[in-house]
C-alpha positions in Angstrom: -7.3 13.2 -24.6 -7.0 10.2 -26.9 -9.4 8.7 -29.2 -11.9 6.0 -27.9 -10.5 2.4 -28.2 -12.3 0.4 -30.8 -14.9 -2.6 -30.5 -14.8 -3.8 -27.1 -11.4 -3.0 -25.9 -12.8 -1.0 -23.4 -15.0 -3.6 -21.8 -12.2 -5.6 -19.7 -10.7 -2.7 -18.4 -14.2 -1.1 -17.3 -15.4 -4.5 -15.7 -11.8 -4.7 -13.9 -12.1 -1.1 -12.7 -15.5 -1.4 -11.4 -14.5 -4.5 -9.2 -11.4 -2.4 -8.1 -13.9 0.5 -7.2 -15.9 -2.1 -5.0 -12.9 -3.2 -3.4 -11.5 0.2 -2.7 -14.5 1.4 -1.3 -14.7 -1.2 1.2 -10.9 -1.0 2.0 -11.0 2.6 2.5 -13.9 2.1 4.7 -12.1 -0.5 7.0 -8.8 0.9 7.1 -9.2 4.7 6.4 -6.8 4.5 3.7 -8.8 5.9 0.8 -8.3 2.7 -1.4 -4.9 3.6 -3.0 -3.4 0.5 -2.0 -6.2 -1.4 -4.2 -6.5 1.0 -6.9 -2.7 1.5 -7.9 -2.1 -2.1 -8.5 -5.5 -2.7 -10.3 -4.7 0.4 -12.5 -1.3 -1.0 -13.4 -2.9 -4.1 -14.6 -6.0 -2.4 -16.5 -4.3 0.7 -18.2 -2.4 -1.3 -20.6 -5.9 -2.2 -22.0 -6.6 1.4 -22.5 -3.3 2.2 -24.8 -0.6 4.6 -24.2 3.0 3.8 -23.6 4.3 1.5 -20.7 6.7 4.0 -19.2 3.6 6.3 -18.4 1.5 3.8 -16.4 2.9 4.2 -12.8 2.6 7.8 -13.3 -1.4 7.7 -14.5 -2.2 5.1 -12.0 -0.9 7.3 -9.2 -2.6 10.3 -10.3 -6.0 8.5 -11.2 -5.7 6.7 -7.6 -5.7 10.2 -6.1 -8.6 11.4 -7.9 -10.5 8.3 -6.9 -9.6 9.0 -3.2 -11.4 12.3 -3.1 -14.6 10.3 -3.5 -13.8 7.3 -1.4 -12.3 9.3 1.6 -15.2 11.8 1.5 -17.7 8.9 1.8 -15.9 7.1 4.4 -15.3 10.2 6.5 -19.1 10.9 6.6 -19.8 7.4 7.7 -17.0 7.2 10.3 -18.3 10.6 11.6 -21.8 9.4 12.3 -20.2 6.9 14.7 -18.3 9.4 16.4 -14.8 8.3 15.4 -13.5 11.4 13.7 -11.0 13.7 15.4 -11.7 17.3 13.5 -9.1 18.9 15.5 -6.4 16.8 14.1 -7.6 17.5 10.6 -7.7 21.2 11.1 -4.4 21.5 12.6 -2.6 19.0 10.2 -4.3 20.3 7.1 -1.8 23.1 6.3 1.3 20.9 6.4 -0.1 18.0 4.5 -1.2 20.1 1.7 2.3 21.7 1.9 3.9 18.4 1.6 1.5 17.1 -1.0 2.5 19.9 -3.3 6.1 18.9 -2.9 5.1 15.3 -3.6 3.7 16.1 -7.0 6.9 18.2 -8.1 9.0 15.3 -7.3 6.9 12.8 -9.0 7.4 14.5 -12.0 11.0 13.9 -12.3 11.1 10.2 -10.6 10.8 7.0 -12.7 8.0 5.0 -12.5 9.8 1.9 -11.6 11.3 3.8 -8.7 8.0 5.0 -7.5 6.5 1.4 -7.7 9.4 -0.1 -5.7 9.2 2.8 -3.0 5.4 2.3 -2.6 6.2 -1.6 -2.3 9.0 -1.1 0.3 7.1 1.3 2.5 4.1 -0.7 2.6 6.0 -4.0 3.7 7.9 -1.8 6.5 4.4 -0.7 7.8 2.9 -3.8 8.0 5.5 -4.8 10.8 3.5 -2.3 13.2 0.3 -3.8 12.7 1.4 -7.6 12.9 3.8 -7.2 15.9 1.5 -6.8 19.0 4.5 -5.3 21.1 4.8 -2.7 18.2 1.0 -2.3 17.5 0.1 -1.6 21.3 2.7 0.8 22.0 1.9 4.2 23.2 4.8 6.5 23.4 2.6 9.8 24.2 -0.7 10.8 25.4 -0.7 13.8 23.0 -0.4 14.4 19.3 2.8 16.0 18.0 3.4 19.7 18.1 5.3 22.3 16.5 8.2 21.1 14.4 7.3 17.5 15.1 3.7 18.0 13.7 5.1 20.0 10.6 7.5 17.1 9.9 5.2 14.1 9.9 2.4 16.0 8.4 4.3 17.4 5.7 6.1 14.1 5.2 2.7 12.4 5.2 1.6 14.6 2.5 4.8 14.1 0.3 5.0 10.5 0.6 1.2 10.0 -0.3 1.0 11.9 -3.3 4.1 10.6 -4.5 2.4 7.2 -4.4 -1.1 7.8 -4.8 -2.6 6.8 -1.6 -4.6 8.5 1.0 -1.8 8.4 3.8 -4.1 6.5 6.3 -1.4 4.2 7.1 1.1 6.7 8.5 -1.5 8.6 10.0 -3.0 5.5 11.8 0.6 4.6 13.0 1.2 8.1 14.6 -2.4 8.4 16.1 -2.3 4.9 17.7 1.3 5.6 18.8 -0.1 8.7 20.5 -2.7 6.9 22.2 -5.9 7.2 19.9 -7.9 4.0 19.4 -7.4 2.0 16.3 -11.2 2.8 15.6 -10.8 6.7 16.0 -7.5 6.6 14.2 -8.9 5.0 11.0 -11.7 7.6 11.1 -9.7 10.4 11.3 -7.2 9.0 8.6 -10.2 9.0 6.2 -10.4 12.9 6.6 -6.6 12.9 5.9 -7.2 11.1 2.8 -9.4 14.1 1.4 -6.7 16.6 2.4 -4.2 14.8 0.4 -6.1 13.5 -2.6 -7.6 17.0 -3.8 -4.4 18.8 -4.2 -2.6 15.5 -5.7 -5.1 14.8 -8.2 -5.0 18.5 -9.6 -1.2 18.6 -9.5 -0.9 15.1 -11.4 -3.5 16.4 -13.9 -1.3 19.6 -14.4 2.2 18.1 -14.5 1.1 15.5 -17.1 -0.9 17.7 -19.3 1.7 17.8 -22.4 2.8 14.2 -21.9 2.7 11.9 -25.0 1.7 8.3 -25.1 -1.0 8.5 -22.4 -3.8 6.0 -22.0 -7.1 6.9 -23.8 -9.2 9.3 -21.6 -6.5 10.8 -19.7 -6.2 14.4 -18.7 -2.6 14.7 -17.6 -1.8 12.1 -15.5 -5.4 11.4 -14.5 -7.5 8.9 -16.5 -11.1 10.1 -16.2 -12.9 6.9 -17.3 -11.1 4.9 -14.8 -11.6 7.5 -12.0 -15.5 7.7 -12.8 -15.7 3.8 -12.7 -13.8 3.3 -9.6 -15.3 6.1 -7.7 -19.0 5.2 -8.6 -18.5 1.8 -7.0 -16.4 2.9 -4.1 -19.3 5.0 -3.0 -21.4 2.2 -2.5 -19.1 0.1 -0.6 -17.2 2.6 1.8 -20.0 2.7 4.2 -20.1 -1.2 4.3 -16.2 -1.1 5.2 -16.6 1.4 8.0 -19.5 -1.1 9.5 -17.1 -3.9 9.2 -14.4 -1.9 10.8 -16.5 -0.9 13.8 -17.8 -4.7 14.2 -14.1 -5.9 14.5 -12.4 -6.0 17.7 -9.2 -3.4 17.8 -6.6 -6.3 17.9 -8.2 -8.2 15.1 -8.5 -5.0 12.9 -4.7 -4.2 13.2 -4.0 -7.9 12.3 -6.0 -7.9 9.3 -4.7 -4.7 8.1 -1.0 -5.9 8.6 -1.8 -9.0 6.5 -3.4 -6.7 3.9 -0.5 -4.6 3.8 2.0 -7.5 3.3 -0.4 -8.9 0.3 0.0 -5.3 -1.5 3.5 -5.0 -1.0 4.3 -8.4 -3.0 1.9 -7.3 -5.6 3.5 -4.3 -6.2 7.0 -5.7 -6.0 5.9 -7.8 -8.9 4.5 -5.3 -10.8 7.9 -3.1 -10.4 9.6 -6.2 -11.8 7.5 -6.1 -15.0 8.6 -2.3 -15.8 
């Protein structure tokens, strides 16, 4: 833990993080993504105002994002469940493999450069946007049942690894799989919120542990998890997550997919821009 910044150095990042929390909660509710696609870019902008060394920001942003997703995703899944749009059978059968992949992702993150993490994040998001913007792909159904056996282990484990590396709730990949397997976009979004919780808890713990002895972390960091940022973002996301859920259920499926695809493209370009600044 580091000393509190002097004077009003904390005020600008605090306000920025509160706004990011509002946006993350709403986006998490609408898209079932936990809000990581909002939180990580916001943290990369705000963390330099809390001090620390530049090369640590990507890891702290990802670890902190995972911590905030715990609150956002739990709040979102509770709201989606009230509308009957959470498939708990999928959550139960995917949970062991998601958590296993999660652990692998955290271990890999300790050996990956921050710029590489950011570039992977941006590239993955851009590719995922295609599935939601091209109707022929977004409306495609390849199976009436969810993956089983080795396919389920590979997809759920890979989802956990990829998501923990990037500090996201994994909703985007999960929604793609579920819609390809015949689940409605609304049910896929609701279930993806629960997957975010499965990913976020071990990820946040793992990033806190692997960063404990790291030098040059921003003020208020416990390992790679920045506690003030986590509290600021999570407190706001709890307020707006139910509003996002209501908005998601008010949108027609085709429109929800299109909005999600555009959102992913914007976030991808923001992240590419941040990667070039490393």
